[in-house]
N, C-alpha and C positions, 0 to 999 in steps of 0.2 A: 504494500500498500505505500500510498505517497500523501504528507498532511501537510498542509502549505497556511500560512499563516503571515497576513499581512498589518504592515503598520507604517507610520508616517506622513499619515492625511493629518488634516486641518485646517485652519480660516485662515485664509490671507488674502492679501488686498489684490488687484490686477495689477499687473505686470513684474508680481513677486514669483517667488520660486519654492518648490517641493523636490522629497524628493521620497519616494515610496519602494519601500522593500519589501520583499515577497522572503521568507525562510520556509526552505524544503526539507523534509525528513527523506532517509534513503538513500543509499549507497547507487544508486542510476541516475542521479540527477546533470550527472555532465554528458546523458543520452536524450534527456530530453529536451526536446521542442515545448519551451514557454512563452506566454501571452498573458498580457493583459488587458482587460475588458473592464467597459465603466457603463454604469446603468445610472437612468435619472427615472423617478416614479411615473409610471404611465407610458415608458417607452421603454422597446427592445434594447437589450443590451447591445453594447458594439464594440466591439474587436479594434484595440489602439495602437498596441504595438505586439510584435512577434520577435524572438531570438531563437534560432536554430542551436542546435548541439556543436554546431561549427562555427556558431556566433555571427551569421548570416543574420542582418535585421530588415526588416520592416515595418511600417506606420502609416495610420488612415491620413487621408489625406489633409485632414484641418490640424492634424497636429507637426505634420513634418515642418523640421528647422526648429522648432521647438522643446519637444520631449528627446529622449535618448535612453535605449533600453539597454541594457549590458548585464552581465553575469559575471559572479565568484562561484565560479566551480571548488574550489579549494574548501570556500563556507556554506555550500549549498543555497546560493542567493541572489535574486533576481531580483533589479533596480528600474525604475522608472524615473528619471530627473526630467522635473516638469520647469520651463524655465517659461515666459513672457505669457504668465497663466492669465485668461480670460474669463470672465462671470461664464461663459458657457462650456468651460471645464467641470463646472460645479458637477460632482456625480458621487457615487460609490465605484470604487475603484478594487478588481478583483483579478488576482493571479489564478491563471490555469494550466492547466496540463492534460495530456491521454497517455495512456498507459494500452496496453492491445487485449487488457480485460475492462475499462471504464474511464469515465473521465473526472477530473478532479477540479474542486473550486476551493480557494480562503473561503475567509470572512465576510472579508470585505473591509474597505477603510472608505471613511467620509473625508473626500475634498471638498471644499467652499471657497468658494473665489469671490468678493465682496465689490463691487463697482466702486 
């Protein structure tokens, strides 16, 4: 099994920065593709960023140039550095990965950006 725990959310003013962390259990972390999603009440969950086991990355267009996903395989952690934050970035952010048997989600961390 894989257990995911997000942290680092909070309240920040527009233009500010936050770094989210996702700590993962298990000894296969380095083999996993990791993703960050976000969700606003009443809206479908949105894929924000992806990082593969080879550290290839991809982002939704709305965050390109502002967000950076990275991973530390020694500490089994994936990060999302968020710069130049906008009010529309306000959401609950979730860490996600998939195994051959199931899909794993963290509990989420709230990010609120004030205007």
